[in-house]
C-alpha positions, 0 to 999 in steps of 0.5 A: 802363927799356929807356934803362938797359937794357945800360949795367950798374950804375948809382947811384940815388936812393931812391923817394920818400915819395909813390911807388906801393910798386911804384918801388924806385929813381929814375934823372934824377927817373923812376921805377923800377917792379919786377915780380915778384921771382925771385930774392934774390940777397943778403940781409946787413945790410948789403946787399941785393940782389934781382932782379926780371922787370919787362915784358920785362927782369930788374931786379938791385936793390941797396943796400949799406947802409955806403956808403948807395949803391943801384944798379939794373942792368938786361938784357933778359930770355930771349925777348924779341927786342930 
């Protein structure tokens, strides 16, 4: 996740059917695993946006069903050194 941190919103692919349940997306073929859910930012029929803590990172996962697009944003969580 460190290579995605600080890059803003990044378009991602959905998990593969054989991925573990913790995999929420894929970027350049690599699995992105979520830690524990910290906040449900938005949950409507057209969009979901959840925030997870995964190690020393905050992971935002957004799915826009109208556009058929998923995005993630990774930031270093407060209280962790760079």
